[in-house]
Structure formats: C-alpha cells, structure tokens
N, C-alpha and C positions, 0 to 999 in steps of 0.2 A: 243682761241676764234677767229673766223673768221667773219669779218664784210663785208657785201656786200650791195650795193645799191638796192633798189626796182626796179624790172623790170618795164618798162613802162606799160605793160599790167596789171601786178599785181596791180600796184599803181592805175590804172584807175578803176579796179574792186573794189578795196577797197574803193576808194573815193566815188564811186556810192553807195556802201552799207552803207557808213557812219561809217564803222568799224574802220577806221584808222585816219581820219582827226583830229578829236578832240583829240585823244589820243596823236598824235605826235606833236601837236602844242599848247597844253595846258600848264598849269603851271608846269607840271612835266618835261617839256623839250622833246627834240627829240633825237633819236639815231638810227643809221642804224640797220637793223634787225640782229639778231644773227642767223647764218647759222647752220642748223643741217643736215648733209649730210654724206653719206657713199661713195660718188662718188670717193674720193681720197683714199679710204681704211679705215680701222678701227683702233681703239686703242687697248688697252690691254684687255685680257679676264678677266671678272669679276669672282672673287672667292667667294664672299659672305660676309654677315654681321653676326656676331655671338656674343655669350655671353660666359663668363668664370665662371665656378664653381670651386672655389678653390683659392689657393694662398692667404689666405687659410681659409678653413672651412666656406666659405661664404654662402653655402646652408645648414648649419647645422640644422636650425630649420624647414626647409621646410618639411623634412620627417616626422615630428611630427604632421603635420596638419591632421585633420580628413577629411574624405570624406563628401560632394563633393568638399570641398574647395581646397584640394590639387590638385585634377584633374583640377579644374578651373584655378588655377595658372599655371599649366603646359600647359593648352590650350592657355592661353594668351602669353606664351613664344614660343611655338613650333608648334601649329596647323596651317598648311598653310591656308592663307586667313581668319584668325580670329583675330589675334593680331600682335605681333612682327614677327611671322612667320620666326623665325631665320633659317639661312642657315647653321650655324656652331655652334657646341657645343665643347668647349675646357674645359677639366677637369684636375684637379691636380692628378698626380700619388702620392698618399700619402707617406710621408717620416717620419712619427712619430715625426714631428717637427713643432714648431710654424712658420707659414708662412704668417701671417698678422693678422687674427682675430681668430686663433685657429690652432689646429693640426689636421691632417688627418692621419688615420692609414695606415701603409705600408702593402703591400702584403707579405713582407718578414721581419718580426721583427728581425730575425736572419738568418744567412747564410743558415742554414738547415731547414728553416721554409718557407712554402708557403701556402697562404690562399687567394683565390680570391673572397671572400665574405665579407671582412671587408669594413666598410665604406658605403657610400651612392652614390658614383659616378657611380658604376655599375648600380644601380637602376635608377639613373637620365638619363644615356645614353639610357637605354632600354625604358624609358618613352618617351624620345625625339624621338627615332626611331619608337616607336609605332605610334606617331602622324605624323612624317614625315620620311618615310623610306629612303628618299634621303639626309637626313641631314649629313653633313660632321662632322666626329668625330676627334678631335685632343687631344693630351695629352702632359703634361709637368711635370717633377718633379721639385718642388721648393726646395726640401730637400731630404735627404737620411738617412736611419738608420746608426747608428754609425759604424757598421761593414764594410760598403762600403768604408769609409774613412780610415780604419785601424788605428784609433787613431788620425787622423788629421781632421780638419774641412775643408776638400777639397775632392771632389769626383773623381778627375781625375788622381791621381797618379797611380791608377791601372785601366786603361781604359777598359780592358777586363771584369773585375768584374762589373764595373758600367754599361757597355753596356749590359751584360747578365741580370743584375737586371732589366733594363728598358725593354728589349726585352721579358723577362718572363712575365711582366705585359701585354704587347701587345698580347702575345700568350694566356695568361689566359683570356683576354677579349673575344677572339674568342672561346676558348675551353669551357669555363664555361658559357658564356653569349651570344654567337653567335654575338659578336660585332666586326666589322671590323674597326680598327683604321687606319685612312688614313694619319695622320700626327703626328709626334712627335717632340717636341721642345727640345732645349738644354738649360740646366740651365745656366744662364748668369748674376747672380746678381753682380758678381765681374769681371769676364773675361771669355772668351770662351777658349776652348782647341781644336786646330785643329786636334791633334792626336786622341782625343776621338771621334770627329765627323767622322773621317775615320773609326775608329774601330767600331763605332755604325753602319755605313753603311754596313760594311762587315758582322757584326753579323746579321743584318736584312736580308741581302741577303742569308746568309748561311742557314737560317731556312725558306726560301721561302717567306719572307716578302719584296720582291722587289718593291711592289707597295706602301709601306709606305714611304712617303716623309719626309725629315728632314727639319725643320724650324730652322734656325740658324741666329744669336745666341740668339734670343728671348730676346733681351736686347737693345743694341744700334746698330748703323750701322757699327761699326768698322771692323766686319768680312769681309766687302766688299773689304777692302784693301788687306787682305790676299788672298781672292779669285782671285783677279786680277793677282796675281803672282803665284798661285798654282792651276793649271788646275784640279788636282784630287780633291782638296777640293771643287772647283766649281762644279764638277760632283756629289759630294756627297750631296750637298745642293740643295733642290728644291725651297725653298723660303727664302728670307731674312726677318726675323721678327724683328721689332723694337717696343719698348715700349714708348708710349707717344711721338710720333715723332713731334708733333706740326704742322702736315699736310705737313711737308717737308721731302724730302729724298735727300741725297747728290749725287753729280755727280758720285762718285765712285760706289755707289749702282746701279745707272742706267746703268753704263758701264758693269756690270756683266750680264745684260740682263736676270736676274732672276726675278721671281715674287717678288714683294715688298708688305709686309703686315704690317699693324699696328696690331701686334699680341697681344698687350695689350694696350688698350686706354680707354679714358673716365674717370673713377675713380672719378666721381664728384657727389656731393649731388644731388639727383634726383628731386629737385624742378624744377620750370620752367626755371631758368637759366641753370640748368643741362640739361634740354631738349633742350635749345638753343645751348649749347655746343655740344651736340650730333648731332643736325641738321647741324651745321656748319662743324664739322669734317667728317661726313659721306660723304658730297660732296667734301670738300676741300682736304681730304686725297688723292683723285685721281686728282683733278684739279691742286693742287700744287705739289704733291709728287708721282703721278702715282701709289699709293697703291691700290691694287685690292681686299683687304679684310681688314675689321676693326672689331676687337673683343673687346667687352666691358668687362672691369673689373668693376663691376662683373655682372653676369647673373641676380641674384635676391638678394636683400639685405635681407637675411634670417639668421641673426645673431643678438645677443643682441645689442640694439640701442646704448649702452654706450661703446661698443668696438670701436676701431679705424675705421675711414672711414664710419661712420654711413650713411645708406641709399645711398650708392654709387652704387646701382644696377639699372637695367632697370625698375624694379618695387620693391615693398616693401612687404615682407611677414615675419614679425618678431614676430607674436603673435599666435603660434599654439594653445595656451590655450584658446584663444577667437575665433579663426577662422578668425579674421580680416586680410585682405590684401588690398593693394592699387595699382591700375593700374596707374602708374605714366606716365607723358608726354613722357618719352623716348620710351615707348612701341609704341605709335602712331607715333612718329617721325621715328622709325625704319620701321614701316609698309609702310611709303611713298615710301620706296625703295623695301623692301623685298616682299611685296604682288604683285609687278608688275615686278619683275625680278627673275632670277634664276642663280646660278653658271653656267658658260658656256656661258652666254650672253656676249656681247662684248661692251665695251665703244666706242662711236664715237670719232674720233679725234677732232671733233668740240665740245669741252667743254671749260668752262672758267669762268671768272669773269664778273659780270654785271658792266655797266658803272658807276652806282651810288652806287656800293657796293653789296655784295652778290655773289652767284655763281650758276652755272647750270651744270648738267651732263646729258648725254643722253646715253642710252644703247639699244641694239637690240638683238633679238634672231637669226638674220640672216634669218628669215622666214617671214619678213614683219612687225613684231611687234616692237614698239618703246615705250620707257618710258623716260620721261624727268622729272628730279627733280630739283626744284629751291628753294633756300633759301636766305632770306634777313635778317639774324640775325645780330643785332647791337653788337658792341663789349661788352658793359657792360652787355648785356643780353645773352652772349654766352661764358662766361669765364669758362674754364675748370680748374681743380685743378692743372694741370701741362701740359706743361711748361708755363712760363709767356707768356701772349698774347700781342703783340705790338699794338699800337693804330691803328685804321682804322675807316673809316666813312661809314655809310650806310644811304641813304635817300630814300624816296618814289620815284618811277619812273615808267614809262611805258616801257615795253619790248616787242619787236616784234620778233617773231621767224619765220624763213623761212625754211621750210622742202624741201630738194632737194634729188637728187639721187633716191634710191628706195622708199623713203618716200614721194615723191612729190605728189603721188596720194591719200594720206590719206585725208579724208574729215571730220573726226570727232575724237576727243580725249576725253576720260573720264577725269574728273577733281576731284581731292581730295585736300582739303586745311586744313592747321592748322594755326591758328592765335593766337600768344601769345599777351596777353594784360596785361602789367605790371602795368598799371594805375588802371584799374577797377578790376583786378584779375579775370576777366570773360573771360578766354581764351576758344577757341574752338579747338578741335583736331580731325584730320582725318575726316573731314566733306565732304560728297559727294555733289558736285555742279552739275548743269546742264552741259551736254556735251559741249565742245568747238567746234564750227564750224570753218573750215578752208576754205580760199579762195585762190586758186592757191598756196596752201601749206603754207599760212601765217596765223598767229594769233597773237593778241596783248593782253597783260594782264597788268592791273594796279597792281603794287606791292607796298604794304605798308611795313613799317619796321616790322621786326620780324615775317615773314610769311614763310611757307613752302608749296609749290605746287607740285603736281604730275600731269602731263599730260601723258596719256597712251592709247594705243590701247587695253590694257587688260581690260576686262569687269567684272572680277570676284572678285574685291575688296570687302571687308566687314569689318565693324567695329563691331567685335564680342562683345557680352555682356552676362553677367549673372546677376541674382538678386544681389543687394548689399550684400557684405559679412557682417557678424555679426559686431556689434559695437566693437570698440577698448576697451580693458579692461586690467587692470594690472594683473601681475602674481598672482596666488592664494596665499593668505596669509597663508593658511594651505596647506602644500604640503608633500606628502609621496611617497616613492618608496622602495619596498622591493626586487626589482630586480628578483622576482620569475617568470621568463619567460623561458619556456622550449625550445621554438623554436623562438627566437627573429628574427624579420624581418631585423633588423639592429644590428650591433655589439655594438653600443653606446646606453646608456640609454636615454630616452627622456629628452630633455631640458638641459642635462649636456653638457657644452661647454668646452672641453679640451683646456687648454692654454699652458701647457707644459706636455709632456707625453701623454699616450693613456690609457683610462679607458674603458674596454670592459666587456661585459657580460661573466661570467665564471661559469662553473659547477665544484664545489669543490667535487670531488668524494671521497676524504678522510674524509669528514664530513657527517656522516649519520644523523646528527641532523638538527637544523633549518637553518643552513648556507650552504645548498647545492648550491643554486643559489645566486651568489654574483656579485659585480662589482670589477674588478681587474685592477690595474695599471700594464702594461706589458713592458714598455720601460726600459731597464736595462743599457743602456749606452747613453751618450750624442749624439744626432744625428748630422749629417752634415747639417748645416743650415746657412742661411744668416741673419736670424732674431735673436733677443735677447731672446732666450729661457732662462727661469730661471734655476737655479741650483737645484731647487726642482720641482716636478711635481704638477700640480694643475688643477682642473676642477671646473668651476664656474656654478652656477645655481640660478635662481630666478630673483629678481627685484633689480636693482641698487639703488632704492630709499629706500630699507629696512634700517631702522635705529635701532629700537628695535626688537629683535628677539631671539628665542631659536633654536639652531641647535643641533640635536642629530643623532648619527650614531654609528653603531658597526664597529670596526676596527680590522684588523688581520695583524700583521707584519710577513713577511717571511724572513727577513734578521736578523740573530742572532747577538746580541750585538750591531751592528751598525745601525740597522733599526730604522725608525721613521715615524710616520704618523701624520696628523693633520685634524681638522675640523676648519672652519673659518667663520667669519661674517664680514660684512661691507668691503668686498674686493673691492677696488676702481679702480683697473686697470687690464686690460687684453691685449691680442694681443701683439703687438710689445713692449708694455710698461710693460709687466708682471713682468719683473725682479725688477721693482721698486714698485710693488704693496704693498699697506698698508692695514691695517684692524686689526682684532683681530684674532690671530692664536693660537689655543690650540693644543700643540704638546705633544705626548707621545713617549717614546723611548724604544727600546728593552733592554737597559741597566738599566731599572728601574727608569728612571727620567722623569720629565715633564718640559715643558717650555711654557710660554705665551708671545707672542711677538706682536709688533705693525706693523710688516712687514714680508713679505714672506721670505726675506733673513735671518730673525732670528737675526738681529743685535740689535734691540731695545727691550729689555727684560722687561716685565711688572711683571712677577712672575716666579719662578722656584723652583724645589724641587724634593723630592722622590715620585715616583708613584707606584713602584712595578710591572710595566708592563714588559712583556716579549714577545718575538717572539713566534709564533705558539700557540697562545691562543687568544680567542676573548675578547675584552674589549668594553664597551659602554661608549662613550664620549658624554657629553652634555655641550654646551656653551650657556650662556645667556648674552646678552648685552642689557642694559637698560640705556638710557641717557649716562652719562660718566663713568658708572661702568660695569664691566664684572665679571662673576663668572663661575666656571666649576665643573662638576660632573664627577666622574669616577666610573663606575659600580653602579650608583645610589647614591653614597655618595659624599658629598662635598670634593673637593680636594684643591680648592683655591677660593677666593672670593674678591670682591671689588677692583679688579685691575682698575686703573684709565685710561680711554680711552678718550683723548681729541679730537682726529681726527683719521680717517675720521668719518663723521657724518652718512654716509650711504654707502651701497655697497651690492654686491652679497654674498650669502652663498657659501661655497667651501669645497672640500675635497682634500687631496693630500698626498704626501710623502716627506720625508726629503732629498731624493736624487733620482737618477734614479734607482729605486729598485722595486721589486714586492711587492704588498700589496693588501689586499682585504677590501671591504666596503660592509655593509649590513644595511638594515632597516634605511635608511636615512629619516629624517623628519625635517621640519621647521614649526615653528609657528611665524609669523611676524606681525609687526605693521609698518605703514608708518609714 
C-alpha cells in the first residue's frame, strides 16, 4: 500500500464539489488516499480464479440433473459475464480410490486397460469449454490404481510408470475429447518426489506436451526449498501450488520467482460466513502472499449432504431427483473479480490493507482498463475451515483512492456491491450501483463492515438469473434401477455414490437372460490412496434419514470360494470415514454361507449361517429393517429374521463386495419410510 497526500489542486476541486470534506472529517476519521498507479511498474500477472471438481467425487450428483436445471447450474459456474464466470477448472484424474467424498474411476483400472470415457470429468470439462473456450484446464491425481504402486501405497517408486499413467490421461483428453490440459498437479498428500517431477516433465516433453505446466507440489510450500538448490527442478515446475495457505507464502517460495498459486483453498460451508471467507482470501491471497490464482475446493457441492464437508462448494446442487439447486453467496463474491478481469491481466504494485481493516487489489489489462476490488470482511464473518485465523479488527471507514499513471484520466468507474448483513439476514449480493465519478483521479467511498466492492472500467457485468429451481424434496421413498441402459451417457448409475471401489455399467455377454445389463464392481486390488478406503467396496444411495426400509437386489459373485457381496440399510458414514461405517449389512458368500453384521468391517455379527450361495449364479437378496429388528430373504425365502439392531437409527441403502473383487448387481429396489 502506498499513501500520498492530496495535491493542492485536487483537494481544492474536491472541496468545492463537497465530495471529500465531510467524508474525511466525519466520525469515520481521515486517512491519506490509497494510490493506484502503474507509474513505477506493475505487479505479478493474474492467472485466474477457479473451482475444483474432484478430490473426490464432489460433482457426482450434478450429472444426474435433468434439463434445463443442469445447464443452468453450469451457466452459473462457467458462462462469462453471468455468474461466477470461472477462469480455471481443475479436475481429478480418477484413481479408483476414496479421495474425500467418494471414488472416481480411473482411465486405467489395469496396466493393459485404457478407457477415456469413464466418469464425468470429461463431460464437465467439455461443458465448461462450451461456455468459455478460454477457460484454463488443470488436472491432478489424488490417488492411483493399485498396479501403479506395485503393491505399495506409494506411487513414486516407479516414476516412469506413474508419469506414463498421468500423461496417458492428458493425451486421452485431447484425442477423445479435444481438450487441451494446460496444467497438471503433483500428488502431495504426504510428500513430494523431486525425481518423479523431473520424469514427468521429460515424459510430457517427449510426447510433444511441452506446453503443459507442472504445478508442484500441490500441497505445502516445502518444495520451494528444494527448488532453490536444484536448478533443473526449478526449470520443471511452472507454478508452486499450496493448499489452504492462509493467504501467506514463505520467503523461500518468493525467492524462486515462480508463479505462486493457492491451488486448493476455501473448503468452507457455503453460508454467508463461507462467502466472507472467500471474499477475504480472494483479495488477501495476493495482498499477503502474492498468489496469482486461487482455486476453490470445491466447484459445486453436488454430493450427498451427509458425506464429509457438506456444502463446501461455490454453490449447492445436491438434489437431482427434485431439480433443486441453490446459488450461494460465493458465486457472487467470485463475480466481483472474475467478471471484470481475465487471466493475463496484471496486478498493480499498489495493493494492500485498508487502515481500519480490510484489503484492496487492483488489476489492469495494460490497455487502459482498471478493476479495483475492496473487501471489509470482519474476522468472525470470514472464518475459513482451515487454517486457524488470527484475530484482527475491521471497522467502518472512509477510503479515498487516487488514480495515477495511465489511469489518471479515468473519469468514471462502474460500481458493484455486496453487503453481508449478519443481523437481519437480509444480505444483498452483486448489486449494480450508479457509476462513480472521479475528480482529478480521486474518489471516496464509505465502507461499512462486511462489504465487497468492485470499481471498474469494464461495463459488461451482469447478475445472471433463471426462474427459481424446483422446491427441495427428499429422495424418493420408492426407488428402482434395473441398469438396463444400452448406451449410458456416464459409466456410473444415477445417484449411486461409490465410497470404496468403482461400480460401472456392464454388459454381461455371457448371460442371454434377464441379466444382460448390470452394474459391476471392477476394482480388484487396493488402490494407492491417502484416504481411508475400506477393505470392502461399497456404493451408497438414497436418503441418510431412511430408518425403516426394504432393500432388494440381485447379486452375482465372480470370485469362486472366497467371493462375497452384500446389500445394506442404515449406512451411517461415507467419505473418509467409510472404514468405520455402521448399519445393517446382509452378506452372502461363495462358500455357501451368510452373515449379518452391524458394521461394514464385518466385526459385529448379528446373525450367520448356511445359505447355499455360490459364485457364477444369480441370487436375490432382500433386507428389511423396521424399528430395532431386521430380517432377510434369499431368493424369496426367509433366511434369517428378528436380528436386533439398536443403532444406527437411519442411513443410506448400499451395495458392495467383501473385498476388492469383481461382482455384479441388478434390479436394485428400495421401499423406505422416514
């Protein structure tokens, strides 16, 4: 921040107009003007604001929305000059593993397997590109199929294999979807591997992907120390990416002279405090840490509400069955910057903190345009989920800005305002105000607490809107899926949220009967993962509030003697907590036995005995839970009854397998009560 006294001429003009006298001598106090100038050069180049789909399965339910609601959601996220107008889309390279709120399928389940149509990230990138052809695409693997690690839960012992796996995904994006991936991140949940980064750079270059930049280590800042003593590592890395940096970057990172990114940030419940968090860090990531890109985890909260980190997206779209979605405050906070800047613009050197708290940034396109974003978020109204936020004070104030250099001749700025009101709960977001007139390059603004302002020469801003989405509704109490889809648009069945393993549509060519089209669990070895995948595979569906219900499904085991499958009710946990999930689990095994357990791990046994079940034959399982009792049918006949279930009282329905093994499911049905 650079402070200068008013020039005598400017002060005289402003005094005559009455624009400054009251503002600078009133109860709000006085302060020299904040200088906005390019006369002494510019700051760092702006790389954009983005959202993150994945890490994991955070957009799972979005694909199941019917039109026009799905397209409306996408417009609020990506269409320039409409809503968030995002500059960057970062997606997960699926690794068949739990990576926060679910698993995303790999393009290579096995070393000799390649399929570039699994999952929904390809679709999402194309939809983003359709709306904004200039959007920057970035990718990052949070996990890897087990074969990449060769039996270890670590992907970098064989860096050539891991690099080829990642580069194949980038090549597939171009070959099959005409998508140019511009950046790829390095998996860094535990530590980074310098050798792998170099191998990845070489592998990219060898196949002609010299323009794909590496963001490392997509975790903390520690790689900066290595880069300072390793010139070739520095050459390989285009940007240092940190997760949840708390708006600060260390001196070592600055010394590298590389781009600094908050490559994963926010991760906060998207109420108005979440909007305040986002407003504060979008400005202060640059003011405090010179970070030129900030990417929100996550893009859109489109996963079951009772999974971890509920509603931690820029907006909420978690009810495809009703069509309901909510455009939350972070969408409009994003718009304050994204609708009036573009990647390639440059920050001014004259950015900083306001005297009574808050911050301001200014950017230019180098062609005469200027955008200034001001935020005055108080501490308690801008707390992010991480890291801890130290105390600070913000009070109402008057702020005067002096435009100099090439901006001195600007006579008018467009004004957009968001006001959080935590007392009345009647906040207003992204409201267009009358233009601000400037006198000799000066303007003064009265700033209250918890506000965001944009002053800009850009005249094309818009608060886009659609008719209200349908009312919120609970998941249908009666739900069926026979998986009979000949050409599915996505590899996953609607509304099933895989929590360990991957359940894909499958054409069973060996069965000419009623089970030609099924859902198949395809992961056959434990993946390389940082999250706590279960030892069993599981996909949940439905409503977490379901208490009394009947779940029915046809099952087909493919592993002789050792195979096992289950259906379940009242499953209480998923995501990173899936290993400790409890509920009512009805298992049958290929050795001719059955078991009923109160947990996914199979340790708390409620009933067990002989079932006569075998692999390579279809069996129909039915599980009924009513109050504190459960019973089960096998092929329409009672197999066990009156097992006592004291807890949990409610949860999702689910299907799954006893281990990482292939198995098929068909004719799934639920009849539930709340």
